[in-house]
C-alpha positions as CSV (number, residue, x, y, z in Angstrom):
1,M,51.5,72.9,39.9
2,F,52.2,75.7,37.5
3,S,50.7,77.9,34.8
4,Y,51.9,80.2,32.1
5,S,49.6,82.8,30.6
6,P,50.9,84.5,27.4
7,L,48.3,87.3,27.8
8,G,50.2,90.4,26.9
9,G,53.5,88.5,26.9
10,L,56.6,89.1,28.8
11,G,58.0,91.6,26.3
12,D,61.7,92.4,26.0
13,A,62.1,93.3,29.7
14,P,64.4,91.2,31.9
15,L,62.8,88.0,33.1
16,V,62.4,88.6,36.9
17,I,60.9,85.9,39.1
18,G,59.5,86.9,42.5
19,V,59.4,84.3,45.3
20,D,57.7,84.1,48.6
21,E,56.4,81.6,51.1
22,A,53.5,81.1,53.5
23,G,53.3,79.0,56.6
24,R,56.7,79.1,58.3
25,G,55.3,79.8,61.7
26,P,52.2,77.6,62.2
27,L,52.1,74.5,64.3
28,A,50.2,72.5,61.7
29,G,49.9,72.3,58.0
30,P,52.4,72.6,55.1
31,V,54.7,75.4,54.1
32,V,53.8,76.7,50.6
33,A,56.1,78.7,48.3
34,A,55.1,80.5,45.1
35,A,57.2,81.9,42.2
36,A,55.7,84.5,39.9
37,V,56.6,86.4,36.7
38,L,54.5,89.5,36.0
39,C,53.1,89.8,32.5
40,Q,51.4,92.8,30.8
41,P,48.9,94.4,31.4
42,A,50.0,95.1,35.0
43,I,47.8,94.1,37.9
44,D,46.8,97.0,40.1
45,G,46.9,96.7,43.9
46,L,49.6,94.2,44.5
47,D,51.1,94.3,48.0
48,D,52.3,92.2,50.8
49,S,49.6,89.6,51.3
50,K,49.6,90.2,55.1
51,K,48.6,93.8,54.5
52,L,45.7,93.0,52.2
53,S,42.3,92.0,53.4
54,A,41.1,88.5,52.7
55,K,38.5,89.9,50.3
56,R,41.2,91.8,48.4
57,R,43.5,88.8,48.2
58,S,40.6,86.7,46.9
59,L,40.1,89.2,44.1
60,L,43.8,89.5,43.2
61,E,44.6,85.8,43.2
62,P,42.6,84.8,40.1
63,Q,44.0,87.8,38.2
64,I,47.5,86.6,39.1
65,R,46.8,83.1,38.1
66,E,45.3,84.2,34.8
67,K,47.7,87.0,33.8
68,C,51.1,85.8,35.2
69,A,53.4,82.9,34.9
70,W,53.6,81.1,38.2
71,G,54.7,78.0,40.1
72,L,53.7,76.5,43.4
73,A,55.2,74.0,45.8
74,V,53.9,72.4,49.0
75,V,56.1,70.8,51.6
76,E,54.1,68.7,54.0
77,P,54.5,68.5,57.8
78,D,56.4,65.2,57.8
79,M,59.0,66.6,55.6
80,I,59.2,69.8,57.7
81,D,59.9,67.6,60.7
82,E,62.5,65.7,58.8
83,L,64.4,68.7,57.3
84,N,63.5,71.5,59.8
85,I,61.3,74.4,58.8
86,F,64.1,76.5,57.3
87,Q,65.3,73.8,55.0
88,A,61.7,72.9,54.2
89,T,61.1,76.5,53.2
90,M,64.2,76.6,51.0
91,L,63.1,73.4,49.4
92,A,59.6,74.7,48.7
93,M,61.1,77.9,47.1
94,T,63.4,75.7,45.0
95,V,60.6,73.5,43.7
96,A,58.4,76.5,42.9
97,V,61.0,78.2,40.9
98,T,62.0,75.0,39.1
99,R,58.4,74.4,38.1
100,L,58.0,77.9,36.8
101,V,61.2,77.9,34.8
102,E,60.2,74.5,33.3
103,A,56.9,76.0,32.3
104,L,58.5,79.1,30.8
105,G,61.2,77.2,29.0
106,C,63.8,79.8,29.6
107,E,66.1,80.9,32.4
108,P,65.4,84.1,34.5
109,D,67.6,87.1,34.6
110,A,67.0,87.6,38.3
111,V,65.2,85.8,41.2
112,L,64.0,88.1,43.9
113,I,63.2,86.4,47.2
114,D,61.4,87.9,50.2
115,G,63.5,87.8,53.4
116,N,67.1,87.8,54.2
117,M,68.3,84.5,52.7
118,T,68.0,82.6,49.5
119,P,68.3,78.8,48.7
120,H,71.5,79.5,46.8
121,R,74.2,77.3,48.4
122,R,71.6,76.1,50.9
123,R,69.8,73.6,48.6
124,A,71.8,71.5,46.2
125,E,69.0,71.6,43.7
126,W,69.0,75.4,43.5
127,R,70.8,76.5,40.3
128,W,70.3,80.3,40.1
129,P,73.2,82.2,41.5
130,Q,71.5,85.5,40.4
131,A,69.1,85.1,43.4
132,R,68.7,88.1,45.7
133,A,67.1,88.3,49.1
134,I,65.0,91.5,49.8
135,V,63.8,92.1,53.4
136,G,60.2,93.3,53.1
137,G,60.3,92.4,49.4
138,D,56.7,91.3,49.4
139,G,55.8,95.0,49.9
140,K,58.5,96.4,47.6
141,E,58.6,94.2,44.5
142,P,55.4,93.5,42.6
143,S,56.5,90.0,41.5
144,I,57.2,89.1,45.1
145,S,53.8,90.5,46.1
146,A,52.2,88.3,43.5
147,A,54.0,85.3,44.8
148,S,53.0,86.2,48.4
149,I,49.4,86.3,47.5
150,L,49.5,83.0,45.6
151,A,51.2,81.2,48.4
152,K,49.0,82.5,51.2
153,E,45.7,81.9,49.3
154,H,46.8,78.4,48.4
155,R,47.8,77.5,51.9
156,D,44.7,79.1,53.4
157,R,42.6,76.8,51.2
158,I,44.5,73.8,52.3
159,M,43.9,74.7,56.0
160,R,40.2,75.4,55.5
161,E,39.8,72.0,53.9
162,A,41.8,70.4,56.7
163,A,39.6,72.1,59.2
164,Q,36.7,70.0,57.9
165,A,38.5,66.8,58.8
166,H,39.9,68.2,62.1
167,P,37.2,70.6,63.3
168,H,38.5,71.0,66.9
169,Y,41.5,73.2,66.1
170,G,39.9,76.2,64.4
171,W,42.2,75.9,61.4
172,D,39.6,77.7,59.2
173,R,40.2,80.7,61.4
174,N,43.8,80.4,62.7
175,M,45.3,78.6,59.6
176,G,47.4,76.4,62.0
177,Y,49.0,79.2,64.0
178,G,49.3,78.7,67.7
179,T,46.3,80.7,68.9
180,A,44.8,80.1,72.3
181,E,42.0,78.2,70.7
182,H,44.4,76.0,68.8
183,L,46.6,75.3,71.8
184,E,43.6,74.4,74.0
185,A,42.4,71.9,71.4
186,L,45.9,70.5,71.1
187,R,45.9,70.0,74.9
188,T,42.4,68.4,74.8
189,H,42.6,66.3,71.6
190,G,46.3,65.9,71.0
191,P,48.2,66.3,67.7
192,T,46.9,65.3,64.3
193,P,48.9,64.0,61.3
194,L,49.0,67.6,60.1
195,H,50.8,68.9,63.2
196,R,54.5,69.6,63.1
197,R,56.0,67.4,65.8
198,S,59.3,69.1,65.7
199,F,57.7,72.3,66.9
200,A,57.9,72.7,70.7
201,P,54.3,73.2,71.5
202,V,53.4,70.0,69.7
203,S,56.3,67.9,71.0
204,Q,55.6,69.0,74.5
205,M,52.0,67.9,74.2
206,E,53.2,64.5,73.0
207,M,55.5,64.2,76.0
208,F,52.7,64.6,78.4
209,A,50.1,62.7,76.5
């Protein structure tokens, strides 16, 4: 999934891609990564998605989708269990950047990634040595902020839709994180196909099922 909007263009500035993910910690659902390039005119109010209200994120996301170039990638729970969550996150970031670069038709000057590690030398498919990890980057670099908002909003929609099929777990409220409500439902009803069986709270439930 990707988009490129030429509104305002990219200009002559260096081509900088911001990358972030959503969903490393939950017990259920996918991990989602987004990659974004900011175009002009600038979008006001970009910040770490976790610091923004749900209403503010919902207002910013369509602006980012319309005005920016972006790519998204979703890695499902079965692949998370196969790879482990770290490698699944690195894979999601790699696919998101690949899709964005393919949409742009040109290579970036820099790839800025939220956190303390990048997929460089951790995923064979990653081909951008100019990647740089920035701790707290989603609150420091606007392109990472945009990616953070895209990833979180996309994943939240996935979990709200999943909650309709699996209403016991409260995913429309906890987004798959291990809240007391979610853990109690897991004890009562057991894991679903969307649960990450490699995560201890889920695997422990299966052991005693």
